N, C-alpha and C positions, 0 to 999 in steps of 0.2 A: 487501483492497487496499494492498501497501506502495511510495510513490515512490521506492525504494531496494531493496537487499536484503535482507531475508530476516533478517540481523540488524544491523539498523544500527534503534536504538531514532530514529524524528527526527516530530516534537521526544523529546529528554530526557528531560525533565517527562513523557512519557508513557508513563516507564515502566512504573505501574502495571495499564494500558488496558490496552498489547502484552500483557505479560503470562496478565491475564486473562480480553484474544480466546483468546491461546496454548492456554491450560486453559478452556478449554469454550468455543469456536471454529476458525478458521482464519486462518490465515498466510497469503495468497498474495503474494510480488510474482515478476513477470516477472523482473526485473532482471540480475543473478547477486552470488553473497556479498560484501560488502567494502565493493561499491557504493554512495555517500555521493551521494544526497540535488538530485537539481537540475531547475531548471525547467526542461528541458528535454524532462526521463525527462515528467514529470506524460504530455502527452499522451498519452503511453505508455498511462502504467497507465488514463486515461482512459477512452483503444481497448477495458483487458478489464475493467472496471466494466459498460463501458457495451456490455458484445456478455453478460456474464452477467443486461445490469437483462430482466427485463417492462416497461421503460418507458425511454427520453431523452425530457426538458423536456431543452430548448436554449433560453436567452435573451438 
């Protein structure tokens, strides 16, 4: 699950990881393409991740 748009790699040095996941896994983004990641978007992303998970641990 990406914190920004599907076409925004953040941090940029994760470009190889992004490509590997795109090739053999799934990239998921709820935010519109082109949107840069911001701290205020992380709770939205985390909501989706917890919904896709079998369990959630809150510390």
